[in-house]
C-alpha positions in Angstrom: 94.4 150.3 106.0 94.8 148.5 109.3 93.9 151.7 111.3 90.8 152.2 109.2 89.7 148.6 109.9 90.5 149.1 113.6 88.3 152.2 113.9 85.4 150.9 111.8 85.1 147.5 113.5 86.3 148.7 117.0 88.9 145.9 117.0 91.3 147.3 119.6 88.4 148.6 121.7 87.2 145.0 121.9 90.6 143.6 122.8 91.2 142.0 119.5 93.5 142.3 116.4 93.1 142.1 112.7 95.0 138.8 112.7 92.8 137.4 115.4 89.6 138.4 113.5 90.8 136.8 110.3 91.6 133.6 112.1 88.3 133.6 113.8 86.4 134.2 110.6 88.2 131.4 108.8 87.4 129.0 111.7 83.7 129.9 111.6 83.7 129.2 107.9 85.5 125.8 108.2 83.1 124.8 111.0 79.9 125.6 109.0 81.1 125.0 105.4 79.3 121.7 105.5 76.1 123.6 104.7 77.3 124.1 101.1 77.0 120.3 100.7 74.3 119.5 103.2 71.7 122.0 102.0 71.6 120.7 98.4 71.5 117.1 99.8 68.3 118.0 101.7 66.7 120.3 99.1 67.6 118.5 95.8 66.3 115.1 96.9 62.7 115.9 97.6 60.0 116.3 94.9 57.4 119.0 95.3 53.6 118.4 94.9 54.1 118.6 91.1 56.8 115.9 91.1 59.6 118.4 90.3 62.9 118.7 92.1 64.4 122.0 93.1 66.7 123.2 90.3 66.6 119.8 88.6 63.2 119.5 87.0 62.1 115.8 87.0 65.6 114.5 87.9 66.2 113.7 91.6 69.3 115.5 92.8 69.6 117.3 89.4 69.8 120.7 91.1 72.6 119.8 93.6 75.4 121.9 92.0 73.0 124.9 91.5 71.7 124.8 95.1 75.3 124.5 96.4 76.4 127.6 94.5 73.4 129.6 95.5 73.7 128.5 99.2 77.4 129.7 99.3 76.6 133.0 97.4 73.7 134.0 99.7 75.6 132.9 102.9 78.6 135.0 101.8 76.6 138.2 101.0 74.5 138.1 104.1 77.4 137.3 106.4 79.4 140.2 105.1 76.3 142.4 105.6 76.1 141.2 109.2 79.7 142.2 109.7 79.4 145.6 108.2 76.0 146.6 109.5 75.9 145.0 112.9 79.7 144.6 113.6 79.1 141.3 115.3 80.9 138.0 114.7 77.9 136.0 113.5 77.8 134.2 110.2 74.5 133.3 108.4 73.5 130.5 106.0 70.6 128.4 105.2 69.0 127.2 108.5 69.2 123.5 109.2 65.8 122.2 110.4 64.2 125.1 108.6 65.3 123.7 105.2 64.1 120.2 106.1 60.7 121.7 107.1 60.5 123.6 103.8 61.4 120.4 101.9 59.3 117.8 103.6 56.4 119.8 105.1 55.9 122.7 102.7 57.1 121.8 99.2 55.2 118.5 99.5 52.0 120.5 99.4 52.8 123.0 96.6 55.5 123.8 94.0 59.1 124.7 95.0 58.5 128.3 93.8 55.4 128.5 96.0 57.3 127.1 99.0 60.1 129.7 98.6 57.5 132.4 98.3 56.2 131.3 101.7 59.8 131.6 103.1 59.9 135.2 101.7 56.7 136.0 103.4 58.0 134.6 106.7 61.1 136.8 106.4 59.0 139.9 105.7 56.8 139.3 108.7 59.8 138.9 111.0 61.4 142.0 109.6 58.2 144.0 110.4 58.3 142.6 114.0 62.0 143.8 114.2 61.4 147.3 112.8 58.4 147.8 115.1 60.6 146.9 118.1 58.6 143.8 119.0 61.4 141.3 118.5 63.9 143.3 120.6 61.3 143.9 123.2 60.6 140.2 123.6 64.4 139.6 124.0 64.6 142.3 126.7 61.7 140.8 128.5 63.4 137.4 129.0 65.0 137.1 132.5 68.9 137.3 132.4 69.3 133.8 133.9 67.0 132.3 131.3 69.2 133.9 128.6 72.2 132.2 130.3 70.4 128.9 130.2 69.8 129.4 126.5 73.5 129.8 125.9 74.4 126.7 128.1 71.7 124.6 126.3 73.0 125.6 122.9 76.5 124.5 124.1 75.2 121.0 124.9 73.2 121.0 121.7 76.4 121.8 119.7 78.3 119.1 121.6 75.7 116.5 120.7 75.7 117.6 117.0 79.4 117.3 116.9 79.4 113.8 118.5 76.6 112.5 116.2 78.1 114.0 113.0 81.4 112.3 113.9 79.8 109.0 114.4 80.9 108.9 118.0 77.3 108.8 119.1 74.7 107.0 117.0 71.1 105.9 117.1 70.9 102.3 118.2 67.6 101.5 116.4 66.3 100.2 119.7 63.7 101.5 122.1 66.2 101.5 124.9 68.8 102.9 124.8 67.9 105.0 121.7 71.4 106.3 121.3 74.8 104.9 122.2 78.5 105.0 121.6 79.5 104.1 118.0 78.0 101.0 116.5 76.9 98.4 119.0 78.7 100.2 121.8 82.0 100.2 119.9 83.8 103.0 118.0 84.2 101.7 114.4 85.8 103.1 111.3 88.7 105.3 110.4 86.6 108.5 110.3 85.7 108.2 114.0 89.4 107.7 114.8 90.2 110.9 112.8 87.6 112.8 114.9 89.0 111.5 118.2 92.6 112.5 117.2 91.3 115.9 116.1 89.4 116.4 119.4 92.4 115.4 121.5 94.6 117.8 119.5 92.2 120.7 120.0 91.8 120.0 123.7 95.5 119.9 124.1 96.2 123.1 122.2 93.3 124.9 124.0 94.6 123.8 127.4 98.0 125.1 126.6 96.3 128.4 125.4 97.9 128.1 121.9 96.5 130.9 119.7 94.4 129.6 116.9 93.9 126.2 118.6 90.7 125.4 116.8 91.9 126.5 113.4 95.2 124.5 113.8 93.1 121.5 114.9 90.8 121.6 111.9 93.7 122.0 109.4 95.9 119.3 110.9 93.0 116.9 111.3 92.0 117.5 107.6 95.6 116.6 106.6 95.5 113.5 108.7 92.1 112.6 107.1 93.5 113.0 103.6 96.4 110.7 104.5 94.1 108.1 106.1 91.8 108.2 103.0 94.8 107.7 100.6 95.8 104.6 102.6 92.4 103.1 103.4 90.1 104.3 100.5 87.2 104.6 103.0 83.9 105.4 101.2 81.3 107.9 102.1 78.5 107.0 104.5 75.8 107.6 101.8 73.2 108.3 104.4 73.5 104.9 106.1 73.5 105.4 109.9 75.4 102.2 110.5 78.1 103.0 108.0 81.8 103.2 109.0 82.4 105.7 106.2 82.9 109.5 106.1 79.8 111.3 107.3 79.6 113.9 104.5 82.7 114.8 102.6 85.3 112.2 101.6 88.7 113.9 102.1 90.3 113.2 98.8 92.3 115.9 97.0 90.8 116.9 93.6 92.9 116.9 90.5 94.3 120.3 89.4 91.6 120.5 86.7 88.9 120.0 89.3 89.9 122.7 91.8 87.8 125.5 90.2 84.2 125.2 89.0 81.9 127.7 87.3 79.0 128.5 89.6 75.4 128.2 88.5 73.1 130.8 90.1 70.0 130.1 88.0 67.9 129.5 91.2 68.0 133.2 92.1 64.5 134.7 91.8 62.7 131.4 91.5 59.9 132.1 93.9 56.1 132.8 93.8 55.2 135.1 96.6 51.5 134.3 97.0 51.3 130.9 95.2 51.0 129.0 98.4 47.7 130.6 99.2 46.3 129.4 96.0 47.6 125.8 96.4 46.7 125.1 100.1 44.4 127.9 101.1 44.8 130.9 103.4 44.5 129.1 106.8 47.1 126.4 106.0 49.5 128.9 104.4 49.3 131.2 107.5 49.9 128.2 109.8 53.0 127.2 107.8 54.3 130.8 107.9 53.7 130.9 111.7 55.6 127.6 112.3 58.6 128.8 110.2 58.5 132.3 111.8 58.5 131.0 115.4 61.4 128.7 114.9 63.4 131.4 113.1 62.4 134.0 115.7 63.7 132.2 118.8 66.6 130.3 117.2 68.3 133.6 116.4 67.6 135.0 119.8 69.4 132.0 121.3 72.2 132.2 118.9 73.1 135.8 119.3 72.9 135.4 123.1 75.3 132.5 123.0 77.7 134.2 120.6 77.6 137.5 122.6 78.2 135.6 125.9 81.2 133.7 124.5 82.7 136.9 123.0 82.0 139.0 126.2 79.8 141.4 124.2 76.6 141.0 126.3 75.5 143.6 128.8 74.4 142.8 132.3 71.0 141.9 131.1 72.4 139.4 128.7 71.7 141.5 125.5 74.5 141.6 122.9 75.8 145.0 121.7 73.8 146.2 118.6 71.1 143.6 119.1 68.6 145.5 117.0 70.9 145.7 114.0 71.7 142.0 114.3 68.0 141.1 114.3 67.4 143.4 111.2 70.1 141.6 109.2 68.9 138.2 110.3 65.3 139.0 109.3 66.4 140.3 105.9 68.3 137.0 105.6 65.2 134.9 106.0 63.5 136.6 103.1 66.6 136.7 100.9 67.0 132.9 101.3 63.6 132.5 99.8 64.3 134.9 97.0 67.4 132.9 96.2 65.6 129.6 96.3 67.7 128.0 99.0 65.4 128.3 102.0 65.4 130.7 105.0 68.9 131.9 106.0 69.6 132.5 109.7 72.4 133.1 112.2 74.6 130.1 112.8 75.5 129.1 116.3 78.7 127.5 114.9 79.9 131.1 114.9 80.8 130.5 118.5 83.7 128.4 117.2 85.2 131.5 115.6 84.6 133.5 118.7 86.3 130.8 120.8 89.3 131.2 118.5 89.4 135.0 118.9 86.7 136.7 116.8 85.2 139.7 118.5 84.0 142.0 115.7 82.2 142.1 112.4 85.5 141.9 110.6 85.5 138.1 111.3 82.1 137.9 109.7 83.4 139.7 106.6 86.2 137.2 106.4 83.7 134.3 106.8 81.6 135.9 104.1 84.5 136.2 101.7 85.3 132.5 102.3 81.8 131.6 101.3 82.0 133.7 98.1 85.2 132.0 97.2 83.6 128.7 97.8 81.2 129.3 94.9 84.2 128.9 92.7 86.4 126.6 94.8 83.7 124.2 95.9 85.9 121.1 95.3 88.5 122.5 97.8 85.8 123.0 100.4 84.6 119.5 99.9 88.0 118.2 101.0 87.3 119.1 104.6 85.6 116.1 106.3 82.9 116.7 108.8 84.9 114.7 111.3 87.6 117.3 111.2 85.3 120.3 111.6 82.8 119.1 114.2 85.5 118.4 116.9 85.4 122.2 117.3 81.8 122.1 118.4 82.7 119.9 121.3 85.3 122.4 122.5 82.7 125.2 122.1 80.2 123.2 124.1 82.6 123.1 127.0 83.3 126.8 126.8 79.6 127.6 126.8 78.9 125.2 129.7 81.1 127.3 132.0 78.3 129.9 132.1 76.1 127.5 134.1 77.4 128.9 137.4 75.6 132.2 136.7 72.2 130.5 137.3 70.8 130.4 140.9 70.1 126.7 141.3 68.6 127.3 144.7 65.7 129.4 143.3 63.4 126.8 141.7 61.3 129.5 140.0 64.2 130.2 137.7 66.3 127.0 138.1 63.6 124.6 136.8 62.8 126.6 133.6 66.6 127.0 133.1 67.0 123.2 133.5 64.3 122.5 131.0 65.8 124.9 128.5 69.3 123.4 128.9 68.1 119.8 128.7 65.5 119.9 126.0 67.7 121.6 123.4 70.0 118.6 122.9 67.3 116.0 123.7 64.8 117.4 121.1 67.5 118.5 118.7 65.8 121.9 118.7 66.8 125.3 120.1 63.2 126.5 119.7 61.8 123.6 121.7 64.2 124.2 124.6 63.4 128.0 124.7 59.7 127.3 124.5 59.7 124.8 127.3 61.7 127.1 129.5 59.4 130.1 128.8 56.3 128.1 129.5 57.7 126.6 132.7 58.7 130.1 133.9 55.2 131.5 133.4 53.5 128.5 135.0 55.7 128.6 138.0 55.2 132.3 138.6 51.4 131.7 138.4 51.5 128.8 140.8 53.6 130.8 143.2 51.2 133.7 143.1 53.7 136.0 141.4 51.8 136.8 138.3 52.8 140.5 138.5 56.4 139.5 137.9 55.6 138.1 134.5 56.3 140.6 131.7 53.3 141.1 129.5 55.3 140.0 126.4 56.1 136.7 128.1 52.4 136.1 128.4 52.1 136.6 124.7 55.1 134.4 123.9 53.8 131.7 126.2 50.5 131.6 124.3 52.4 131.5 121.0 54.5 128.5 122.2 51.3 126.7 123.3 50.2 127.1 119.7 53.6 126.0 118.4 53.7 122.8 120.4 50.1 122.0 119.5 50.4 123.1 115.8 49.5 119.6 114.4 46.0 119.2 116.1 45.3 122.9 115.5 46.1 122.5 111.8 43.9 119.4 111.6 41.1 121.2 113.4 41.2 124.3 111.1 41.8 122.6 107.8 
């Protein structure tokens, strides 16, 4: 059995082992398991244009359990598909940002079924672009040093996500500074202390090159969190940015009768493919599809670059092994997310946490997928892991990805400035797509200014125009509708 897995997934060839892959797959799951809870929080609390809530009829939050089960189911199936088809250590789940856009910008104009139909259309369009070779051609046209900048920028982005989700960094509510450390410049609350202890533990284990440092850190920190919760009875934050409570999950052990729950998959198939065109018109529907597509298109490109770089699976041009297969599965995932009623699914950059802990092949993705499938039944157990225990891993991953910054020629301003904008804007705008877009546009503009238009790949011209439309989508929408 072990030899069969080794040959199929090329485990030994990539310098890994079955145990290493299993460990990495579990780490990836633990780092992104929050989506099982966070996705239903976002999708179940917003009414569509008809006043109905996703999976819950007229009851706000009524579809929470159903959305959670479907989110875990789809993530599990698609992540296993990624592992088997592409043999790459990337996990997929409902895309954050994309789900918020669907909830607040799309469903508010139509029914939830219409909105999910729009997501299916977006996935189909991206799949066509992949099968025609366009998406891979765009990826190949990007200069190698810009690909490196994308990976570094994602590292900083992940670090900021980890610090904010842990409550270490928070919005101040003031014009200046807009963010700061803790509450009023002070670290407050037991959850932040748990995060700090977990981060220091992971740093120490990693520095001593302990195998499974991130997994050990998450498990130990979760145990500490459970003990702290038992002593302090700290509440959840409840969405209050100034709260000293747990950000998402409260780490309290469920009773024996609450460990297993029966999953509800009734959302599957709840979509109306062309309903959006009837509700908002052709022009508005096309613009919504375009916005979804562009974000999905480039987020995945950045993610697979970052994961491949961390795993040592990228070639000299910065392209990961089996890039076309990765993009096909990711494109299918976008459409499947709409079919399942849980919004577009996409590749998760948190997969770098598993890679940092040893994952090198698709077997890790299969393990992550199995964990997601088990979560449909054992959701109460998953909810024990507090965000503060998991997101410490993102800070470690941010450090590891930052080490690639030396591969950029900072003396060449024609590449250094676009690279800088890519790196800086990802965390500052909280958007991978915005960082990539700014870098691409700056690269094209600088080549034109320097009289080197012939060095610009024709596809970069096309993408630059698309990003101009993307950044100006609001006034364009207003003008056309």
